[in-house]
N, CA, C and O atoms as a printed pandas DataFrame, in Angstrom:
     atom_number atom_name residue_name chain_id  residue_number  x_coord  y_coord  z_coord
0              1         N          MET        A               1  -36.262    2.451  -32.717
1              2        CA          MET        A               1  -35.839    1.661  -33.633
2              3         C          MET        A               1  -34.236    2.036  -33.862
3              4         O          MET        A               1  -33.381    1.153  -33.792
4              5         N          ALA        A               2  -33.960    3.179  -34.094
5              6        CA          ALA        A               2  -32.246    3.437  -34.455
6              7         C          ALA        A               2  -31.316    2.222  -33.565
7              8         O          ALA        A               2  -30.697    1.208  -33.889
8              9         N          ASP        A               3  -31.516    2.725  -32.666
9             10        CA          ASP        A               3  -31.116    1.914  -31.194
10            11         C          ASP        A               3  -30.991    0.301  -31.604
11            12         O          ASP        A               3  -30.084   -0.517  -31.449
12            13         N          GLN        A               4  -32.025    0.239  -32.067
13            14        CA          GLN        A               4  -32.324   -1.377  -32.000
14            15         C          GLN        A               4  -31.368   -2.070  -33.513
15            16         O          GLN        A               4  -30.721   -3.116  -33.563
16            17         N          GLU        A               5  -31.582   -1.123  -34.518
17            18        CA          GLU        A               5  -30.769   -1.360  -35.605
18            19         C          GLU        A               5  -29.225   -1.276  -35.518
19            20         O          GLU        A               5  -28.411   -1.911  -36.188
20            21         N          SER        A               6  -28.939   -0.138  -34.321
21            22        CA          SER        A               6  -27.039    0.071  -34.515
22            23         C          SER        A               6  -26.848   -1.165  -33.772
23            24         O          SER        A               6  -25.913   -1.872  -34.149
24            25         N          GLN        A               7  -27.786   -1.697  -32.460
25            26        CA          GLN        A               7  -27.068   -3.014  -31.642
26            27         C          GLN        A               7  -26.954   -3.809  -32.819
27            28         O          GLN        A               7  -25.789   -3.953  -33.191
28            29         N          ARG        A               8  -27.805   -4.356  -33.496
29            30        CA          ARG        A               8  -27.618   -5.836  -34.481
30            31         C          ARG        A               8  -26.920   -5.141  -35.385
31            32         O          ARG        A               8  -26.049   -5.992  -35.564
32            33         N          TRP        A               9  -26.539   -4.041  -36.276
33            34        CA          TRP        A               9  -25.013   -4.219  -36.844
34            35         C          TRP        A               9  -23.725   -3.698  -36.326
35            36         O          TRP        A               9  -22.710   -3.373  -36.942
36            37         N          GLY        A              10  -24.033   -3.690  -34.854
37            38        CA          GLY        A              10  -22.730   -3.409  -34.193
38            39         C          GLY        A              10  -22.165   -1.770  -34.666
39            40         O          GLY        A              10  -21.023   -1.313  -34.609
40            41         N          ALA        A              11  -23.210   -1.244  -35.055
41            42        CA          ALA        A              11  -22.616    0.479  -34.791
42            43         C          ALA        A              11  -22.573    1.088  -33.867
43            44         O          ALA        A              11  -23.421    0.845  -33.008
44            45         N          VAL        A              12  -21.564    2.165  -33.612
45            46        CA          VAL        A              12  -20.851    2.518  -32.416
46            47         C          VAL        A              12  -22.261    3.461  -31.989
47            48         O          VAL        A              12  -22.793    3.337  -30.886
48            49         N          GLN        A              13  -22.841    4.559  -33.207
49            50        CA          GLN        A              13  -23.156    5.538  -32.544
50            51         C          GLN        A              13  -24.752    5.541  -33.717
51            52         O          GLN        A              13  -24.525    5.381  -34.917
52            53         N          SER        A              14  -26.014    5.698  -33.330
53            54        CA          SER        A              14  -27.627    5.868  -33.765
54            55         C          SER        A              14  -27.787    7.682  -33.405
55            56         O          SER        A              14  -27.122    8.512  -32.784
56            57         N          TYR        A              15  -28.908    7.678  -34.099
57            58        CA          TYR        A              15  -29.641    8.614  -34.380
58            59         C          TYR        A              15  -31.085    8.380  -34.804
59            60         O          TYR        A              15  -31.598    7.626  -35.631
60            61         N          SER        A              16  -31.669    9.485  -33.767
61            62        CA          SER        A              16  -33.032    9.356  -33.742
62            63         C          SER        A              16  -33.787   10.348  -34.925
63            64         O          SER        A              16  -35.005   10.216  -35.045
64            65         N          SER        A              17  -32.921   11.556  -35.989
65            66        CA          SER        A              17  -33.296   11.763  -36.660
66            67         C          SER        A              17  -32.305   12.544  -37.600
67            68         O          SER        A              17  -31.189   12.850  -37.179
68            69         N          TYR        A              18  -32.687   12.845  -38.791
69            70        CA          TYR        A              18  -31.323   13.752  -39.226
70            71         C          TYR        A              18  -30.760   14.718  -38.772
71            72         O          TYR        A              18  -29.543   14.868  -38.886
72            73         N          GLU        A              19  -31.629   15.659  -38.098
73            74        CA          GLU        A              19  -31.516   16.460  -37.364
74            75         C          GLU        A              19  -29.468   16.249  -36.212
75            76         O          GLU        A              19  -28.307   16.653  -36.147
76            77         N          ASP        A              20  -30.457   15.349  -35.645
77            78        CA          ASP        A              20  -29.473   14.754  -34.732
78            79         C          ASP        A              20  -28.198   14.334  -35.235
79            80         O          ASP        A              20  -27.077   14.697  -34.881
80            81         N          LEU        A              21  -28.575   13.432  -36.201
81            82        CA          LEU        A              21  -26.854   13.570  -36.702
82            83         C          LEU        A              21  -26.009   14.436  -37.568
83            84         O          LEU        A              21  -24.809   14.207  -37.717
84            85         N          LEU        A              22  -26.766   15.658  -38.270
85            86        CA          LEU        A              22  -26.029   16.588  -38.538
86            87         C          LEU        A              22  -25.520   17.078  -37.738
87            88         O          LEU        A              22  -24.367   17.375  -38.053
88            89         N          ALA        A              23  -26.002   17.562  -36.020
89            90        CA          ALA        A              23  -25.442   18.204  -35.097
90            91         C          ALA        A              23  -24.259   17.551  -34.458
91            92         O          ALA        A              23  -23.527   17.995  -33.573
92            93         N          ASP        A              24  -24.226   16.542  -35.012
93            94        CA          ASP        A              24  -22.847   15.432  -33.961
94            95         C          ASP        A              24  -21.485   16.455  -34.767
95            96         O          ASP        A              24  -21.159   16.307  -35.945
96            97         N          ASP        A              25  -20.961   17.287  -33.979
97            98        CA          ASP        A              25  -19.899   17.120  -34.474
98            99         C          ASP        A              25  -18.841   16.162  -34.651
99           100         O          ASP        A              25  -17.790   16.574  -35.142
100          101         N          GLU        A              26  -18.946   14.936  -34.326
101          102        CA          GLU        A              26  -17.554   14.356  -34.779
102          103         C          GLU        A              26  -18.080   13.933  -36.513
103          104         O          GLU        A              26  -17.358   13.701  -37.483
104          105         N          VAL        A              27  -19.370   13.946  -36.433
105          106        CA          VAL        A              27  -19.453   13.486  -38.139
106          107         C          VAL        A              27  -19.374   14.272  -39.222
107          108         O          VAL        A              27  -20.236   14.953  -39.777
108          109         N          GLU        A              28  -17.864   14.041  -39.538
109          110        CA          GLU        A              28  -17.564   14.853  -40.599
110          111         C          GLU        A              28  -17.801   14.867  -42.195
111          112         O          GLU        A              28  -17.559   15.872  -42.863
112          113         N          ALA        A              29  -18.422   13.354  -42.898
113          114        CA          ALA        A              29  -19.151   13.308  -43.581
114          115         C          ALA        A              29  -20.433   12.541  -43.291
115          116         O          ALA        A              29  -20.651   11.922  -42.249
116          117         N          VAL        A              30  -21.913   12.737  -45.156
117          118        CA          VAL        A              30  -23.100   12.122  -44.044
118          119         C          VAL        A              30  -23.657   11.472  -45.846
119          120         O          VAL        A              30  -23.545   12.322  -46.729
120          121         N          TYR        A              31  -24.046   10.473  -46.162
121          122        CA          TYR        A              31  -24.443    9.895  -46.972
122          123         C          TYR        A              31  -26.251    9.886  -47.201
123          124         O          TYR        A              31  -27.220    9.328  -46.688
124          125         N          VAL        A              32  -26.036   10.662  -48.063
125          126        CA          VAL        A              32  -27.574   11.063  -48.519
126          127         C          VAL        A              32  -28.373   10.513  -49.341
127          128         O          VAL        A              32  -28.542   11.098  -50.411
128          129         N          PRO        A              33  -29.137    9.168  -49.080
129          130        CA          PRO        A              33  -29.730    8.190  -50.262
130          131         C          PRO        A              33  -31.487    8.572  -50.208
131          132         O          PRO        A              33  -32.474    7.838  -50.225
132          133         N          LEU        A              34  -31.353    9.831  -50.148
133          134        CA          LEU        A              34  -33.301    9.923  -49.691
134          135         C          LEU        A              34  -33.760    9.394  -51.452
135          136         O          LEU        A              34  -33.199    8.878  -52.419
136          137         N          ARG        A              35  -35.524   10.064  -50.969
137          138        CA          ARG        A              35  -35.811    9.872  -52.799
138          139         C          ARG        A              35  -35.289   11.093  -53.211
139          140         O          ARG        A              35  -34.922   11.755  -52.239
140          141         N          ASN        A              36  -35.072   11.779  -54.542
141          142        CA          ASN        A              36  -33.988   12.193  -55.467
142          143         C          ASN        A              36  -35.168   13.894  -55.420
143          144         O          ASN        A              36  -34.790   14.818  -56.140
144          145         N          ASP        A              37  -36.263   14.069  -54.702
145          146        CA          ASP        A              37  -36.966   14.890  -55.125
146          147         C          ASP        A              37  -36.475   16.039  -53.503
147          148         O          ASP        A              37  -36.630   17.260  -53.489
148          149         N          LYS        A              38  -35.751   14.999  -52.019
149          150        CA          LYS        A              38  -34.552   15.181  -50.899
150          151         C          LYS        A              38  -33.661   15.278  -50.886
151          152         O          LYS        A              38  -33.111   15.374  -49.789
152          153         N          HIS        A              39  -32.904   15.323  -52.066
153          154        CA          HIS        A              39  -31.392   15.266  -52.544
154          155         C          HIS        A              39  -30.740   16.570  -52.214
155          156         O          HIS        A              39  -29.770   16.800  -51.491
156          157         N          VAL        A              40  -31.464   17.332  -52.880
157          158        CA          VAL        A              40  -31.050   18.857  -52.744
158          159         C          VAL        A              40  -31.241   19.853  -50.705
159          160         O          VAL        A              40  -30.560   20.505  -49.914
160          161         N          GLU        A              41  -32.189   19.464  -50.811
161          162        CA          GLU        A              41  -32.618   20.233  -49.097
162          163         C          GLU        A              41  -31.727   19.253  -48.467
163          164         O          GLU        A              41  -31.215   19.881  -47.540
164          165         N          TRP        A              42  -31.346   18.282  -48.461
165          166        CA          TRP        A              42  -30.497   17.724  -46.936
166          167         C          TRP        A              42  -29.171   17.995  -47.458
167          168         O          TRP        A              42  -28.326   18.191  -46.584
168          169         N          THR        A              43  -28.586   18.085  -49.224
169          170        CA          THR        A              43  -27.262   18.132  -49.259
170          171         C          THR        A              43  -26.875   19.525  -48.550
171          172         O          THR        A              43  -25.785   19.662  -47.995
172          173         N          MET        A              44  -27.869   20.580  -48.606
173          174        CA          MET        A              44  -27.371   21.942  -48.189
174          175         C          MET        A              44  -27.428   21.520  -46.754
175          176         O          MET        A              44  -26.385   21.446  -46.105
176          177         N          ARG        A              45  -28.548   21.251  -46.243
177          178        CA          ARG        A              45  -28.524   21.491  -45.043
178          179         C          ARG        A              45  -27.165   20.380  -44.269
179          180         O          ARG        A              45  -26.810   20.537  -43.100
180          181         N          ALA        A              46  -26.778   19.685  -44.867
181          182        CA          ALA        A              46  -25.344   19.007  -44.722
182          183         C          ALA        A              46  -24.255   19.762  -44.854
183          184         O          ALA        A              46  -23.263   19.470  -44.186
184          185         N          LEU        A              47  -24.239   20.550  -45.481
185          186        CA          LEU        A              47  -23.548   21.813  -46.003
186          187         C          LEU        A              47  -23.159   22.737  -44.681
187          188         O          LEU        A              47  -22.179   22.955  -43.968
188          189         N          ASP        A              48  -24.310   23.075  -44.783
189          190        CA          ASP        A              48  -24.607   24.410  -43.772
190          191         C          ASP        A              48  -24.423   23.512  -42.265
191          192         O          ASP        A              48  -24.510   24.006  -41.141
192          193         N          ALA        A              49  -24.244   22.570  -42.481
193          194        CA          ALA        A              49  -23.746   21.793  -40.875
194          195         C          ALA        A              49  -22.550   21.221  -40.989
195          196         O          ALA        A              49  -22.222   20.179  -40.421
196          197         N          GLY        A              50  -21.646   22.087  -41.953
197          198        CA          GLY        A              50  -20.576   21.784  -42.133
198          199         C          GLY        A              50  -19.832   20.460  -42.294
199          200         O          GLY        A              50  -18.768   20.249  -41.712
200          201         N          LYS        A              51  -20.438   19.549  -43.124
201          202        CA          LYS        A              51  -20.391   18.149  -43.669
202          203         C          LYS        A              51  -20.186   18.372  -45.099
203          204         O          LYS        A              51  -20.677   19.139  -45.928
204          205         N          HIS        A              52  -19.073   17.214  -45.120
205          206        CA          HIS        A              52  -19.008   16.438  -46.572
206          207         C          HIS        A              52  -20.615   15.736  -46.830
207          208         O          HIS        A              52  -21.541   15.640  -46.024
208          209         N          VAL        A              53  -20.537   15.308  -48.243
209          210        CA          VAL        A              53  -21.747   14.570  -48.613
210          211         C          VAL        A              53  -21.175   14.271  -49.974
211          212         O          VAL        A              53  -20.461   14.809  -50.820
212          213         N          LEU        A              54  -22.234   12.476  -49.657
213          214        CA          LEU        A              54  -22.124   11.953  -50.926
214          215         C          LEU        A              54  -22.939   11.202  -51.045
215          216         O          LEU        A              54  -23.114   10.151  -50.429
216          217         N          CYS        A              55  -23.818   11.892  -52.256
217          218        CA          CYS        A              55  -25.563   11.994  -52.533
218          219         C          CYS        A              55  -25.506   10.811  -53.299
219          220         O          CYS        A              55  -24.619   10.491  -54.090
220          221         N          GLU        A              56  -26.215   10.379  -53.089
221          222        CA          GLU        A              56  -27.129    9.402  -54.499
222          223         C          GLU        A              56  -27.921   10.051  -55.830
223          224         O          GLU        A              56  -29.056   10.526  -55.828
224          225         N          LYS        A              57  -27.032    9.940  -56.925
225          226        CA          LYS        A              57  -27.960   10.149  -58.588
226          227         C          LYS        A              57  -28.836   10.223  -58.455
227          228         O          LYS        A              57  -29.138    9.463  -57.535
228          229         N          PRO        A              58  -29.897   10.877  -58.919
229          230        CA          PRO        A              58  -28.932   12.514  -59.276
230          231         C          PRO        A              58  -28.730   13.563  -57.886
231          232         O          PRO        A              58  -29.375   13.400  -56.850
232          233         N          LEU        A              59  -27.853   14.506  -58.056
233          234        CA          LEU        A              59  -27.540   15.541  -57.306
234          235         C          LEU        A              59  -28.599   15.982  -57.102
235          236         O          LEU        A              59  -29.165   15.918  -56.010
236          237         N          ALA        A              60  -29.238   16.720  -58.524
237          238        CA          ALA        A              60  -30.350   17.558  -58.022
238          239         C          ALA        A              60  -31.464   17.187  -59.485
239          240         O          ALA        A              60  -31.053   16.582  -60.475
240          241         N          LEU        A              61  -32.749   17.646  -59.346
241          242        CA          LEU        A              61  -33.324   17.567  -60.788
242          243         C          LEU        A              61  -33.306   18.694  -61.531
243          244         O          LEU        A              61  -33.794   18.632  -62.660
244          245         N          ARG        A              62  -32.790   19.846  -61.091
245          246        CA          ARG        A              62  -32.390   21.044  -61.857
246          247         C          ARG        A              62  -30.918   21.687  -62.162
247          248         O          ARG        A              62  -29.927   22.077  -61.543
248          249         N          SER        A              63  -31.253   21.593  -63.104
249          250        CA          SER        A              63  -29.172   22.344  -63.537
250          251         C          SER        A              63  -29.078   23.442  -62.284
251          252         O          SER        A              63  -27.979   23.638  -61.765
252          253         N          GLN        A              64  -30.111   24.061  -61.872
253          254        CA          GLN        A              64  -29.733   25.633  -61.288
254          255         C          GLN        A              64  -29.234   25.234  -59.592
255          256         O          GLN        A              64  -28.394   25.616  -58.777
256          257         N          ASP        A              65  -30.354   24.212  -59.689
257          258        CA          ASP        A              65  -29.783   23.553  -58.129
258          259         C          ASP        A              65  -28.638   22.671  -58.000
259          260         O          ASP        A              65  -28.502   22.196  -56.873
260          261         N          VAL        A              66  -27.911   22.384  -58.738
261          262        CA          VAL        A              66  -26.471   21.455  -58.716
262          263         C          VAL        A              66  -26.157   23.279  -58.285
263          264         O          VAL        A              66  -25.880   23.559  -57.118
264          265         N          LEU        A              67  -26.248   24.436  -59.408
265          266        CA          LEU        A              67  -24.724   25.638  -59.336
266          267         C          LEU        A              67  -25.077   25.723  -58.245
267          268         O          LEU        A              67  -24.085   26.177  -57.676
268          269         N          THR        A              68  -26.451   25.495  -56.939
269          270        CA          THR        A              68  -27.114   26.168  -56.065
270          271         C          THR        A              68  -25.380   25.305  -54.805
271          272         O          THR        A              68  -24.658   25.899  -54.003
272          273         N          ILE        A              69  -25.372   23.999  -55.178
273          274        CA          ILE        A              69  -24.826   23.290  -54.262
274          275         C          ILE        A              69  -23.952   23.290  -54.555
275          276         O          ILE        A              69  -23.407   23.218  -53.454
276          277         N          GLU        A              70  -22.790   23.327  -55.576
277          278        CA          GLU        A              70  -21.838   23.745  -56.181
278          279         C          GLU        A              70  -21.165   25.195  -55.055
279          280         O          GLU        A              70  -20.226   25.188  -54.259
280          281         N          GLU        A              71  -22.102   26.279  -55.441
281          282        CA          GLU        A              71  -21.834   27.628  -54.546
282          283         C          GLU        A              71  -21.918   27.520  -53.265
283          284         O          GLU        A              71  -21.092   28.174  -52.629
284          285         N          ARG        A              72  -22.704   26.860  -52.653
285          286        CA          ARG        A              72  -22.609   26.550  -50.880
286          287         C          ARG        A              72  -21.154   25.892  -51.035
287          288         O          ARG        A              72  -20.114   26.505  -50.792
288          289         N          ALA        A              73  -21.220   24.560  -51.473
289          290        CA          ALA        A              73  -19.905   23.669  -51.347
290          291         C          ALA        A              73  -19.089   24.192  -51.102
291          292         O          ALA        A              73  -18.657   23.852  -50.001
292          293         N          GLU        A              74  -18.073   25.588  -51.969
293          294        CA          GLU        A              74  -17.180   26.234  -51.857
294          295         C          GLU        A              74  -17.437   27.184  -51.131
295          296         O          GLU        A              74  -16.393   27.747  -50.801
296          297         N          SER        A              75  -18.620   27.799  -50.575
297          298        CA          SER        A              75  -17.839   28.875  -49.597
298          299         C          SER        A              75  -17.840   28.553  -47.707
299          300         O          SER        A              75  -17.378   29.129  -46.722
300          301         N          VAL        A              76  -18.576   27.409  -47.948
301          302        CA          VAL        A              76  -17.878   26.441  -46.436
302          303         C          VAL        A              76  -17.054   25.621  -46.644
303          304         O          VAL        A              76  -16.712   25.105  -45.580
304          305         N          GLY        A              77  -16.401   25.111  -47.718
305          306        CA          GLY        A              77  -15.243   24.220  -48.098
306          307         C          GLY        A              77  -15.385   22.992  -47.943
307          308         O          GLY        A              77  -14.570   22.157  -47.552
308          309         N          ARG        A              78  -16.463   22.881  -48.262
309          310        CA          ARG        A              78  -16.717   20.702  -48.217
310          311         C          ARG        A              78  -16.761   20.338  -49.589
311          312         O          ARG        A              78  -16.777   21.094  -50.560
312          313         N          PHE        A              79  -16.782   18.903  -49.557
313          314        CA          PHE        A              79  -17.227   18.371  -50.949
314          315         C          PHE        A              79  -18.161   17.649  -50.815
315          316         O          PHE        A              79  -18.693   17.098  -49.852
316          317         N          VAL        A              80  -18.398   17.698  -52.273
317          318        CA          VAL        A              80  -20.346   17.108  -52.598
318          319         C          VAL        A              80  -19.910   16.049  -53.647
319          320         O          VAL        A              80  -19.367   16.337  -54.714
320          321         N          LEU        A              81  -20.176   14.923  -53.270
321          322        CA          LEU        A              81  -19.894   13.839  -54.465
322          323         C          LEU        A              81  -21.202   12.811  -54.749
323          324         O          LEU        A              81  -21.966   12.217  -53.988
324          325         N          THR        A              82  -21.107   12.877  -55.948
325          326        CA          THR        A              82  -22.609   11.769  -56.137
326          327         C          THR        A              82  -22.047   10.040  -56.109
327          328         O          THR        A              82  -20.843    9.783  -56.150
328          329         N          ASN        A              83  -22.901    9.166  -56.050
329          330        CA          ASN        A              83  -22.039    7.897  -56.449
330          331         C          ASN        A              83  -21.678    7.674  -57.795
331          332         O          ASN        A              83  -21.650    6.468  -58.038
332          333         N          ARG        A              84  -21.449    8.242  -58.564
333          334        CA          ARG        A              84  -20.689    8.207  -60.080
334          335         C          ARG        A              84  -19.649    9.148  -59.729
335          336         O          ARG        A              84  -18.981    9.673  -60.619
336          337         N          GLY        A              85  -19.466    9.393  -58.567
337          338        CA          GLY        A              85  -17.966    9.753  -58.600
338          339         C          GLY        A              85  -17.710   11.937  -58.948
339          340         O          GLY        A              85  -16.648   12.560  -58.924
340          341         N          THR        A              86  -18.565   12.263  -59.112
341          342        CA          THR        A              86  -18.741   13.699  -59.513
342          343         C          THR        A              86  -18.342   14.313  -58.331
343          344         O          THR        A              86  -18.885   13.930  -57.294
344          345         N          VAL        A              87  -17.527   15.160  -58.280
345          346        CA          VAL        A              87  -16.997   16.036  -57.201
346          347         C          VAL        A              87  -17.428   17.836  -57.739
347          348         O          VAL        A              87  -17.160   18.640  -58.632
348          349         N          VAL        A              88  -18.105   17.732  -56.711
349          350        CA          VAL        A              88  -18.700   19.369  -56.676
350          351         C          VAL        A              88  -17.740   20.110  -55.573
351          352         O          VAL        A              88  -17.913   19.500  -54.518
352          353         N          ARG        A              89  -16.847   21.120  -55.388
353          354        CA          ARG        A              89  -16.576   21.717  -54.897
354          355         C          ARG        A              89  -15.687   23.466  -55.418
355          356         O          ARG        A              89  -15.337   24.263  -54.548
């Protein structure tokens, strides 16, 4: 399905999983548009893979998770933004 959609939209690259996307060293930043309860998990996974992150709001459902994301972003030298423009780093 990813290959069909990439052809449909003229994308240069497609991935069969989020893991494959995060493993690609050519990808510098990712967008996390998943359900709210998945934002923290996939933001952290992207940071651990060395990616900058643009995440739909809310970034997290608990304030402690926001602090955890902030700490991780600082430790790996990456930015985390929400679609409201908030920068965490």
